[in-house]
N, C-alpha and C positions, 0 to 999 in steps of 0.2 A: 852355586858359589861363583863369584865374578872372577874372570881371567883378564888381567891387565895386558895391554899392548896388542890386542887382537885387531887386525885391520882387514875388512872385507871390501875388495875392489868392486867397481861397477862392471857388470858383465858386458862383454863385447857383443853387440847386436849387429848383424849384417846391415849394411846401409841399404836404403831404399833407392833404387835407380831413378834418377830424374831426367834421363835421356828421352829420346823419342820412343814412343810405344812401338814395339816391333810389329804389332798387329796392323799398324797403319802403313807399314813399309812393305816393299816387295820382299818376298822371302829370299834370303841369302843362303849361302852355304853355311853349314853348321859351324864350321871352324871360324869363318869371318864374323858371324853374328856373335859367337862367344867372345871373340877377342874385342869386338866393338863395345859390347855391353859392360864387360868387366864385373868384377865382384862375383862371378859365377864360379861354380865348382869346375876346376880344370879336369877333374876326372870323370865328369858326367859325359855320357855319350852324346855325340852330335846328332841333331834331328835332320832327317832327309827332307829337302824342299819338296813342295807339291809338284812341281814341274821343272824340267831342265836338268841338266847334269850338273855335276860338281864343278864349281868355278864359274857357272853360267849366271848372268845377271839380267833382270827385266827392266822395262821402262817404269819410271816413277809416275804416280797419279798426281796431277797438279790442279790448282783451282782453275786455271785457264782451260784445261782440258774438260773439266766438269761444266764450265760455262758454255763451251762450244757444243757439248753434247746436249745440254738442256735447250739451247737455242735451236738446234736442229730438230729436236723432238717437238718443240712448240710450233715451229713453222709447219711441220707435217700435220699436226693436229688442226691447226687453223685452216689449212687448205682443205682438209677433209670435211671440216665443219661447214665451211663456206659452200662447198659443192653440195653437201646434203641439204642445207637450208635453201639453196637455190632450187633444187629439185622439188622440195616440199612446197615452196611458195608457188611454183609453177602448177603443181597438182591442185593446190587450193584455188588458184585463180581459175583453172579450168572448171572445177566443180561449181564455183560461185557463178561463173558465166552461164553454165547450164541452168542453174536454179533461177537466175534472174530472167533468163529467156522464158522459162516456164511461167514465172510469176507475171511477166508482162502479158503473156498469152491469156492467163486467168483473169487479169484485170481488164483486159480488153473484152473478154467474154462477159464479165460482170457488167461492164459499161453497156454492152448491148442489151442485156437483160433489164438493167435499170431503165434504159430508154423505153423498152417495151412496157414496163410497169408504169412509168410516168404517163405513157399514152393511155393506158387503161384507167388510171386514176382520173385523168382529165375527162375521159368519156363518162365515168361514173359521176363526176361532179356536174357535168352538163345534164345528165339524166336526172340527178337529184334536184337541180335547179328547176328543171321543167316540171317535176312533181310538186315542188313547193309553190310553183307559180299557178297551179291549178286552184280553182275556188273550192273552199271547204264545204263538205256536205255532211249533214248530221247522220250519225250512225243509225242504221235500221235496227230497232230492238229485236226484231225476229231473226235477223241474219247476222249483222255485223257485231252484235253485242252492245250493251248499254254503255252510256257515259257514266262511269261509276260515281263520279262526284255529284251527279244530278239524278241519282237512282235510289229509290226506296226499296227495302226488302221487308216483305210481310211473311210471318211465320206463325207456328203454333200447331200445325198439322203433324200427324204421324208420318213416319218414313213411307215412301212409295204410295202416297195418296194420289188418286186419279186426278188428272189435270182438270177435267170438267167440273168435278165436285169441288176442288180447291178454289177455282176461279169463281164459281157461282156463290160459294159461301163468303168469299172475300167481297164480291160485289154487293151482296145483301148486307154485310156488316158495314161497309162504307156508306151505303145508302141510308142505313138506320142511324149512323152516327152523324151524317150530314156533311162530311168534307169532300163529297164527290165532285163539287164544283171546283175544288182546288187542284184536281188532277188535270194533267195535260194529255195523257194517253191512257188506254186501258192496260191493266196489269196482264202479265203473260208468264208462262212457265218455259223453262229451257228444255223440257222433255215431257214425255207422256205421263210419267209418274214422278212427282217431286214432293218435297215438304215445305217449300217456300215459293213465293211469287215475287216478281220484280215489276216495278212501275217507274218508267223514265219521266223526267221533267225537262222543260226547256224555258228559256227566257221569253216571256210574253211581250208584245208591243207596249211600250210605255213603262216597262219595269227596268230597274237597274240590275246590276249583276247579282245583288243579294236577294232579289225578289223570289226566285225559285227556292232558295234555301229557306227563306222565311216560311213559305207555304209548306215546304216539306217538314220543317220543325213543328209547325202547328198540327199537321196530320199525325206525326209521331206522338206528340203529347196527348192528343185526343184519343188515339187508339190505345196507347199503353195505360192511360188512366181509366179507361172504360172497362177493362177486364172482360172483354166479350168472350163468352163461352162458345166453343165450336163443338158441334155434335160429333162424337167419335174421336175427338182429340183430347190428349192428356193435359195440354196447357192452354191458357187463354190466348187470344190473338195478340200478337205483338208486331211492332214496326221499328225499324232502325235504318240508319244510313248505310248504304253499301260501301264496303271496304275493298281495297285492292288485295290481291293474293298475298302480297308481302305483309300488309297490315293484319290480315287474318292469321297469317303464319306466326307473327310475333305475339299476337294476343293468345293464340292457342298454345304456344310454347310457354307463356307465362302462367297459364292455368294448370299446367301439369303439377306443380308443387301443391297448389290448392286442392286438386283432386286427391293426391296422395294423402295429404293431411286429413281431408274430410273422410276418407275411407279408413285410414289406419289409426288416427289419433284426433278425433274431433275436438278434444279439449284444447288442442294447439291452434285451432283455427283463428283465435284472437291474436296470435303472434305472427300470423302470415300477412305480409304486405306485397301487393302485386301491382306492377306498372305495365299495363297492357300495351301501351304504345311502344315501349322499348323491349318488351319480352323479358323483363327482369322481375325477380321475386326474392323475398327475404323472409327468414324466420329470425326475428330479433336482429342480432348484429351480423348474422351469417347470410351472405348472398348465395342463393342456391341455383339460380339460372340466369342466363343472359344470352345475348347475341354476339356473334363474332368469335374470336379466339378467347379461351379461358384465361384468367389471370395467371401470371407467371408462377405464383406460389401454389397454384392448384394444378398438380401434375398428373392427376388421375381422373380428370373430369371426362364424362361421356360427351362426345361431340356428334351431333346429328344434323344432317342437312334438311332444312325446312323450306317452306315456300319463300321465306324471307331471308334465306341464306343459312349459313351454319349457326347452330345454337349449341350451348353447352349446359350441362346439368351436373351438379355435385351430388351424385347418388349416395356417396358414403355419409356425408353430413346429413343429408335428408333422412336416411335410414336411422341415424343416431337420434335425430330430433323426434321421430315418430315412434322410437323405441321398438323397432322390429328389425329383422334381418334384411339385408339389402335386396335379396330376391323377392321377399314378400312385399317390400315397400314399393317396388317398381314393376311388379308383374301386371300384365293385362291392362296396360294403359295405352290408349291410342294417342300417338303424338301428332305433330304437324308435319311429319316427313312426307315424302312423296308416296302417299298411299300405304306406308308401312308403319308398323308400331315402333314407337320411339324407344321402347324397352323390350328386352329379350326375355321371354318367359322361360321358366325352368324347364329344361328338356329332360329326356330320358337319360342322356349321357351326363353324368355328374363329374364335377371337378373335385379332385382331392389335392388339397394344398398343404404342403409340409415345408416348414422353415427350419433353418439351422443357424445357430449363432454361438460363437465363442464370446461370452460376456466378460471374460477377463476378471472375474471376482467381483463384479459390480453388484450393488444391492439389488435383489430381485424385485423390490417394491417399485423401482423405477423402470422395470422391464415393460409393463403394459404401455406406458406413455412413450417409451423409446420405440417400441414396435409400431405404435400408431403414427409417430412422427416419421418413421422410415417408410411405412407403406402408404402414408397419407390417407389412412382409413382405420377403422376399428378392426381388431382381429375377429375373424369369423368363428362361429361356434364350432364348426367341424374342423378347423385348422389345427395342426399340431406344430409344436415348436420343440426342437431338439437342442439341448443346451450343453455347452462345454465350459469348463472352468467356472462352475458355480461357486458361490462363497463357501468357505470352509465351515463344516459342521462336524458333528460326531461321526466317527467311522461307521460304515454300514449304511442301511437304508434310512432315509428321512422323508417325511411328508409334511407339506404345508400348503396353505391356501394363499394365492396371490391374485387379487382382482377377481375373486369368484371362481378361479380356475385352480386345478390341483397341480402341484409341483411334486414330482417323485424323483429324488436324486439318490445317488450312491457314491460314496467315497471310500476307496480301498486304502490299505495301509501304505501302498506304494505311490499314492497320488497326492500331489500338493492341493489340488482342487478336484472336485468330483464332476460327474456328468449326470444328466437327467432329462426328464420329459415334462413339458408344460402342456396340459390339455384340459378340456372342458368335460367334467364328469357327467354332465347332462347329455352329452353327445357320444362319448366313448366310455367304455369300461376296460379296466386293466385286468386281463386274465392271468398273466404270468410275467414275471420279471427275472432277468438273469444278469448277474454282475460278472465282469471280467477285471483283470488287473488295471486296464486303462479305459474301460467304458462300460456300457450297459446295453441290454436288449430288452424290449418290451413287446408283449403280445397284446394287441388291442382288438376290441370288437365294437363296431358301430351299433348304437342302440336303436336306430331307426331303419337301418338298412342291413341286408344280409351280407356282411363283409367283415372279414377278420384280416389283420395286418400285423406284421412284425416290423418294428422300427428300431434302429440301433444308432448309437453315437459313441464316439471315442475321441480321446485326446492323447495321441502318441507323443512320447517324450521328445522334446526338441534337443538336437545335438547328440542323440544316442548313436552308439556305434551300429554298424550294419548288423552285427550278430544280435545285439539286444533288440534292435528295431524289428528284426525278423521274429524274435520270440514274442514280442508284444502283439504283432499283427496276427500271428498264428493263434495265440491265446484268445484274442478277441473274437475272431471269426469262428473259432471252435465252439463258442457259446451259442451260435445260431443253430437251431435245429435243422436237420437236413430236410425234413418234410415241410418246411415253411414255404408256402406257395407265393404269398405276396410279401415282399421285403423292400424296405427303403433304409439305406444307411446314409448318414450325414455326419461328418466329423472333421476335426482339425488334425490332419495326418502329418503335418510338419515335414513334408517333403514336396518339392515343387513339381507341378504338372504344367504342360503346355498342350496346345491343341493343333492338330494337323488336319488341314482340309484337303480332301481329294474329291473334286467334283461336288456332289451334294452330300457326301459323307464327311463327318468330322469325328476324329478319334482322339483319345487321350494319349499323350506321350510323356513318359516319365523323364525327368531332367537329371536324375541320378540313380544310383543303384538301389537305394531304399525304395524309391518309387517303383522300380521294376519288381521288387519283391511284393509290394502291395498290389500292384496290377495283376501279378500272377495269381495271388491268393483270391482276388476278386473274380478273376476268370474261372478259377477252379470251383468257386462257390456258385457259379452261374449268375453272377451279378454284372450288369452292364454299367459302365461309368457314364453318368449323365454329362452332357456337354452344354456349355453356355450358348447363348444366342450369338449370331455371327458378329454383331457389333461389339461383343464383350469377350472375344477370344483372347485379347491381350489385357483384360482388366484383372488386376490382382485382387485376391480376397483378403490378404493381410496388408495392414497399413502401419508400417513401422513408425514409431514416434520420433526416431532420429531424423533430423532435417537432412534432406538430400538423399535419403535412402529409399529405394523403391521396393515394394513388396512383391510377393509371388502368389500364384494360385495354389495355396496349400490346404484349402478347404474343398473337399470333393463330395459328390453325391453318387451313390450307386443304387441300383434297383433290380428287381426281377418280378415277373408276374403282373406288371402294371403297364398301361399304355402311357409312355412318356410324352409330355407336351412341351415343357420348357423348363429351363433353369436360369434364373435371373439373379445377378449380383446387384444388390441395392447400393449403389455408389454413395459414399459419404454417410452411410448409416452408422458407421463407427463413431461419428461425432455425436450422435443422439444419446449415447450411453457412456462414452468416454473409453471405449475399448480400442484394440488395435486390429480388429477383424470386422469385415463387412457382414451384414445379414444376407443370407442366401435363401432364395425362395424358389421352390420347385413345384410344378403343377403336373398332376397325372389325371387321366380320365378313366372312368370305369362305368359300366352299365349297372345301375342299381335302382330299385324302387323303394320308397319309404313305406315299409310294410308294418312297422311297429310305432304307432304314434306315442310320443312322450308328452306327459302333462306337466305343465309348469305350475307347481304348487306353492310358489313363493307367495308370501303375504302381499296384499294389494292395498292401495290407498285410493280414496275418492278424489277424482279430478274434475268432476262436474261434466256438463254437456247436455243434461236433460233439463228442459224448461218446464215441461208439463207431462204428466202421465195420464193417458186416456184409457188404458186397459192393462191387465196384468195376467200373465200365464208363464209357463216355464220358458217358452221360446223368447218371450219379451224380457224376462229377467236375465236370461243369458246374453241377449243383445245389449241390454243396459250394462251388464258386467264388463263386456268387452269395450263398450264405448265410454263409460263413465268412470272406470277404474283402470289402474295399471299397476304393475309390480312395484313394490316399495323401492324407492330409489336408494342406492347405496349411501352410506355415511362416511365413505373413505375420503382420502385427501383429494382435493380438486385445485387445479391451478387458478390463481387470481388473474384478473385482466392484465395486470402489468407483466406477469410471467408469460401469459399467452402472447402478449405483444413482443416480448423478448424472443420467444421461439419463432414468431413470424419473421422477425428481423434476421434471426439466424438462418432460417430457410431461404430467405431472399439472398442474403450475402453468401452463404455457403462456406464461411471461413471457420477455422478451428477456434479462433478467438471469440467470435460471437457465440458459438455453441458452448464453449466452456463457461462463458459468462451466464448464459441462460441456464445451464445445468447447475451452476453455483447458486443462482437465485432460487431455483426449484428445491435444491437440497436444504437451503436455509429456511424456506417457507415450510417444507415438510417437517423439519425438526421443531419449528414453532407449533405447527399443527399437532404433532405428537405430544408435545408438552401440554397444550391446551386440552387434549383428550384425556391425559392423565388427571388433570384437575377436574374435568367434568365427571370422570369415572369415580373419583374420590367423593364427589358431591352427590353421588347416587344416580347418575344417568346410566340406565341399564345397558343400552346398546353400546355405549363406550366401554363399560366394564366388560361386557361380553366379548367385545373385540380383543380385549387384552388378556382374557383368560386363556391359558394353554389348552389346546384342543386335545381331547381324550379320544382314544380308540381311532385315531387317524390311520387310514389305510387298512382297516379290518377287512374290507371287501377283497383286497388283493390277496391277503393271507387265506381267506376262505376259498377263493377261486383256485389257488394253488393246491389246496388240500383235497380238491374234488377230482375224481377220475372222469366223471361225465361233465356235461355242460352245467355250470353252477346254477344258472337260471332254471334249467329243467329239474335239477335236484330240489330246489326250493318249491317250484310249482307242484311237483308230485307230492311233496310232503304236505303242503297246504291243502291240496286237493283231497288227500286222505283225511286230514283233520276236519275239513268242512263237509265231508261226505255224509249223507244221511237223507232222511225223508223230510221234505219241506212242508211247511204249514199249508193246510188247505184253505181255500178262500171261504171266508165266513159269509152267511147270508146278509144281504144288505139291510141295514136298519131302516124300518119304515115308520118309526115313531117320531116324537118331537126331537128337535135338535136345538140345543142351547148354543147360540152363536157366540163367537169370541167378541169381546168388547175392545174398544180402543185402549182402555186401561190395561187389559191383559196383554195386548200387543206391545205396549210401551214397557210394561214390566218385564216381559220375556226378552225384549231387545236390550234392556239395561243389564240383564244377567249374562249376556253373551260377552265373550272376551275379544278384545281387539288384537291385531297383529298376529293372527293365527294363519297357518297354512290353509290353502283353499283346495276345493275338490275339482272334479273334472269340468263342472259348469262355471268355474271361476267366480262364483258368488262368495261374498265375504260379509263380515259384520260391518265393515266400513261402507260397503255398498248399501246395506239396509238402513244404516243410520243416515247416510246421505240422501237416500231415496225418500224417506219420510219427511224430509225438509222440502222436497219438490212439490209443487202444486199437483194435487191428485195422487201423489205417491202413497201416502199413508192409507187413504180410503180405499184405493184399488188393491193395495197389498192385503188389507184386512178383508176385503170382499173376496179375494182369491182364496185366502185361508178358510173362510167360511164356506166357500163353494166346495173346497176339498173335504171339509168336515161333513158337509151335508151329503155329498155323493160318495164319500169314503174311497175315492179314486186317487191313489198316490202317484205322482209323476214317476215314470220309469227312471228318470235321471237321478232321483233321490236315492234309489237303491243301487247305484253304481259308484261305490266309494273307491278312491284310489288307495291301494295297499302299498305301503312302503315298509322297509325293514329297519329295525333297530337291534343292535347286538345286545344280548343279555349279559355277556361276559366280554372281557377285553379282547380276546383273540378267538372268535368262534370258528369252529371247524366242521360242525354239523348243522343241518337245517333246523334242528330243534333248539339250537342256541340263538335263533333269531326270532324276534317278536314282531308280528305284523301289526301295523298301526293303520287304521282306516281314517282317511280324510274325506269327509263327505261335503255335501252341499250346505251352505250357510242358511239358505231358506228352509231346508229340511231341519236343520238344528233349531231354528227359531220356532218352527211348527211343533217339533218334539218338546221344546221347552214349555210352550204354552199348554200342550197336553199334559206334561209332567206336573206343571203347577196345579192343575185341577186335581190330580191324583196324589199329590205330595203327602197330604195328611194321612193317607191310607197305606202308603208303602214305606214311609220312613221307619227306622228301627223302633220297636215298641218294647223290647226286652233289654235286660242288662248285658246280654251276650255280645251284641254287635257294637263295637267301639268306633265304627266308621259311619258318619252321617251327620246331618245338621245338628249343631250343638254338642258334638262329641269330637274328641281330638286324640292325637297320638299319645299325649302324656297320660291319658287315662289308661291306655293299654300298657304303657311302660311302668307306670306307678304300681299297677296291680301285680305284675309279675315280679317286680323288684321287692315290693312289700311281702309277697309270698315267700321269697327266699329269705328275707330278714326274719319273718316270723318263724320259719323252719329252724333257723339258727338259734333264735331265742328259746324256743320250746324244745328243741332237740328232737323233733319228729323226723322220721324218714320221709323222703320226698322223691317222687317219680313224676317227671313232666314230659309230655309228648307234644311236640310242635308239628302240626300238620302242614302239608303242602299239596295243593291241587294241581294236577297236570293239565295244562292248556285250559285254564279255568274259564275264561271268557269265551274261548273258541269252541268249547265242548258242551256248553250249556244247552239242554234240550229245550227248544223253543215251545214245543207243545205243553210241557210242564210249566214253563214260565207263563204262557198265556192262560193256562188253567188257573194258576194261583192269582194272576192279575185279574182274571174275571171274578174270582171270589172276592177280591178287594174292591174293585170299582164297579162291578156289575156290567151287564150287557149294555151296549149303546154305541153311538157313532165314534166315541173316543176309543173304545176297545177295538172296533173294526179298523180304525186308523192305525192302531198299534200293530194289528195283524198286517196291514199293508206296508208298514215301515219295516217289518221283520222278514216277510216272505219275498221270494223272488229276487234275492240279493245276488248280484254278480260283482265280484271284486276285480278291479283293474289293477292287476299285480304289476308293479313297477320296481324291479330290482336294479341294482347297479349293473346287471349283466343282460337285461332284456325286459320285454313286456309281454304280458299274456292276460287272459281272462280266466278267472277261477269262480266256479259256482259255490256260493256260500249258503249251505242248507242247514247248518248248525251254528250255534253260538250267537253271541251278540257282538256288535262292532266295538273293538277297542278304539276309543276316540269319540264314541257317540255320547250325546248329552245324557241319555237315560241309562247307559250301561252300568256305571258304578252303583247307582242307587238300586237298579234291578238286581244286580248280582248280590249286593249286600243283603237285600231282602230275601233272596233265595237261600243264601248261606245261613241266615238267621232262622228261616223256616226249617231247614234240614237239621240244624243242631237242636232246635226246640222239639222237633219230632223225635229225635234220638233220645232226648232227656225224658220225654213223657211216655213214649211207646216202649222203651227198653228198660224202664225202671231205674234210671241212674240215681234217683233220690233214695232208693232202697238200699243202696250200697253204703258201706261205712265211710264217712267223710274223713278228710285229713284233720280238720279242726271241727269240733262238735258244733260250734256256732256259725260255721261258714259252709253251708251245704253247696252253694254254687262253686263248681270246680271246672268251669269251662268259660272261654271267651273267644271272640273273633275280632279280627280287624280286616275287613274286606274278605279276601280269600285266604288269609293266614289265620291260624287258630291255636289255642293252647288247651290241653287237658292235663289235670294233675290229680294225684292222690298219693296216699302213703304206701299203697301196694301196687307192684308192677302188674299183677294180674288184673286188677281193676282197670288200670290205664289201658291195658291190652284189650280187655273186653269192650271198653268204651270206644276205643279207636276202631275196632272191627265193626261195631254196630253203627258208628258214625259213617264209616265207609259205605255201609249198605244204604243208609239214607241218602248220601250224596249220589250214589249210583242211580237212584230213582230220577234224579235230575240230569242224568247224563254225565255226571262229574266223577272223576277217578282220582284217588290219592296216589301220589308218587312216592313210593317207599324210599327211592334213592335220595330224595331231597328232604324227607321227613327226619326229624331229630328226636332222640330220646335222651333225657338226662336222668340219672339215678344217683342220689346222694350217697356218700360213703356209709351212712347208717342203715341203708336198706339191706336186708338179708334175703338171699335167694338169687334167682336168676336176674341178669342185667341185660335182657333183650326181650323183644316182643315179635310176634308174627303178624304181618299185615299183608293181606292179599297174596298169601303164599310166599312172601319174602321176609327175610329177617332184618330187623332194624336193631342194630347194636347200640348200646348206651355209650355216650361220650362223656368226657370229664367236665365239659362246660356246655352250656346252652347259649347259642348265639341268637339274640333277639335284636333286630334292627341295628346290627353292627356292634352290639354290646355283648361281650362274653360274661355269662352269669354262672355262678356256682354258689353253693351253700358255704358260708363262712368267709366270703371275700369281703375285704374292706371297702369303704366308700371310695377311697382313692383309686383302688383297682377298678372299681366300676366306672368312674367318670374319666379315668386316664385315657382310654382309647378315644373317647369323644374329643378330649382336649388335643390329643395327638393328631386326630383328623382335622380339627380346626386349625392347628398350627401348620399342617401340611398344606391346607387350602390357602392359608395366608401367605406362606412362603412361595407357593406356586403363582400367586398373583401379587407379589410384593410391590411390583412397579406401580400398581394403581393405588395402593394405600398411602404410602408416604407422600403426601401432597398438601396443598394449601386448603383443603376442605376442612370444615369444622369437625369436632369430635363426634357430634351427634350425627352428622351426615355420613362420616366414615363408618361409624358403628352400624348405621342403617344399611349402608352398602355392603358391609361384611355380612350382615345377617341375610340380606337378599342373595348374596353369592352362594350361600350354602355352607360356608366355612364355619360361621358362628351358629348358624341356625340349628344344625344337628346337635352340636355340642350343648347348646343352651337347652334344647328340648330334653335331651337326656339328663342333663344336670338338674334342671328344675323339675323333672319328672321323678327324680330320686327322692325318697322320703327324708324329711329333716331329722337330724339326730343331734344330741348334745355331745359335748366332748370333742375329741380330736377329729372324728369322722365328720361331724357337722362343720367343723372349721375347714377341713379339707374340701368339702363340697362347695362351701361359700368361696373359698380361695380360688378353686378352679373356675367357678362362674365369674368371679371378678377378673380373673386372668383372661377369659374369653372376651369380656367387654373391653379390657385394656388393649388387647391385641387388635380388636376391631377399630379402636379409635387412634391407633398409631398413625 
């Protein structure tokens, strides 16, 4: 409620004094100050002044007083400064005077010395003038050495030929040829035993300066065109102009490349260009040798001092052109150096090279070229590469192939990107792998040397706290076994290290607390930190992308149990892949011998090089295999010339802009190449489709190794030695009768039946070699003559009975030796000989009964149709059904050779062909080559899996065994399932089926069949045999086989199809369709492309995705009604899927 008339006055605020500030005045008495300021509280107590008594006053501070004080101080400072400067200048003048005096004394001394030198030079000039004024005297050939420009060299004799014999033969040869009158002096040798003679010439009276050269040229032409044969010499007499040591040095240096190519890859000889006068050589567009300093872009050339001065050789590129390792390409070549070899042969002390790189998530397909660009060479077979921050994949272990080398990586749930190892599975085997939260450890074994090694890598978290960092470090190094003798660790530790030099010793110094923790853990684990070279002690391993920011050395290497040689940081290698870390390369040395040779079984191609063939035997065919064939080149991506030029420019410039542009060009070209490969795969190009298929059973060897307590190779060796143990065949008597020789038609037919692109054996012979050889003059006739010689003598070359044994897993993750199948890869010339022998006996050993569904003119659909129709008839008639599916244990490997040869003799009779089969089977030694080592295994039993004759021989023996069981044990006297169908058995190679309406009958037949198989050394495997009993069967639902019980199952699996009585047609064909669909989805990248429907369908069929399903579907019997419609629908679905 409002109150009228209320007035609120403005409050009285004490005034703010505007007098002089008392702090600037001399303190006064409390009473005087209070009275002068005013407005204060009269009741407040007075403050006591700092000095003086009450009523005392001091002097006031004025501006004049301040100015006087400042002037006095300035004057004092100026005087002090002047006196100090005067004293300093006097001291400087004294020192300079002393120095100038010493300098004048030194200059005076130098002048005296200069005068002395001038006198000496004048004396030398006078002496030289007197020497030049002397008349010229011709050199004495016997003492002073010949004038090389007017000297001929005669050669052709062996090394260390006696002087008298050499000169006498030369005198007789020249006398016979007639140019003796052209000589000016007799030939001579420079020692008691030589291989060449020298003959000097001089200008005759009336001749011009070209006269001697014309006479010399005439003699050279006459001698070289006459081809005079010298007794005891390997070459005819030759003559040439003498060259200076420098000219000979340049020519000898240029021939090095030609010698290497001629020895290692003769087919490349046409690509070699040599310039002897300059010492340069090329292979196509690559210059491989030259004189002087190497080009700037060639940073790892070998420089050798020759008679003509320094010369360089690009060994890496040369080794790549001849397709061998660097050591093999350049070993044992004598160069033009000062009495030394220009190449260093492989010594007993070997180098172990290990690289480490944080790739920063870059695509691993660019890794091979990035490493090559960084090292300026190809990656060696024995070299290992430890990787950090590999591209993201599924958590856990992952395996893949990159440029023919295996990449094994692991990514834990706490990692953004994983770590891994890139290695050549042909040089190393992975025995064990251990994962940690931030890294991995791998146990490796060298396949040719007796050496095992643990390597580890890690990527510790950047920016982690000290506590978390300590946990990561301890967790990682806890994964390294304590008993590991040889260890190498390389990783991105994300903490800086520097290097302290104390005399000859260099030690690692942590730059922060986290580094101290890591260093302590390394020392406790017995690991020494590797130090870089002296000139790289301040080189960072990280290269931040931010401009102006400098990196640190955060990538380290540690080791134990190895002799450390060097650790090198490859500067600017980060530009080659686009990461922010440099590639680090460490080298260790160790003493090892190559005890276990590894055989390269890759398919080979014909490259030519043989002009004519004059004879043929095993040694000759192996020499031709090495010279005229080489491993099939890869079909992967290759840089075009424009991209190669871009990378050359990037190497020269060394700038990030150039490298990024080159990498961008390569990425675009690779994407186009991948698209083109998809199109080619969809059009039916097999090798393109195979490259796109996902690899199955990758890394099975690592899992097998980890499951073994003992050495995995020894486990497999002992298992196979037990399998192949037995009594070998005895040598048959030599055939003394007539021999029907092979004809050219038989040779050509057998050669046409061999398959191309197959793995080779130890002798490196292949179908491609034989097909190329028959096109060479004399090749076909001499090959046929060699085969007929073997047929007549029945002496099989030992090399034919030394197949290379490799392992294939029977299941996806084998853990036992019995889960591995040995495959024999033998000589191609042996396969052709076996093929020709087999063609002669083919009509007598092919299946002759209904039982065997495997063989010429028979197919899988016969086998499938029979068993499917049996189940259909059982459903229609309502009969009980019991089916036994047999399985033979180690069928090919356990076959008794004596029984095989006995049955073969009954079919083809005695003769040279039978003796040759004896020779091909007896005395076999397998060269076992597992992923973990190599050894030799005596194979006294069985037939080779992979041999030309093996499938047909085994099918024949299986048919004989079942036929004997039927006739000898009265199978036809038993009650059949269907009255009009007495045959109740069939085979497909080593698989078979027995059926009847009674379980007892099936059991009796299975036992008698087991007895017949035992006569041939074969044994049924009850663990893999199957028994199916239909629901209508009354009584027991199991059988006894070899003392073991085989229990009946609800379905019978035949070639991947589950069968049971009463199932619909859709149930039958649905698994096949699912398999085809899974195959299609697994390789879907290759199907949706621009290829035609017919080509895509053919490609799908070849891939196996459609093939199995169509065989099963078309093998099913046709029906009317819904089931027939379902079968046809599934078949059409498979075709449609194939043509997508």
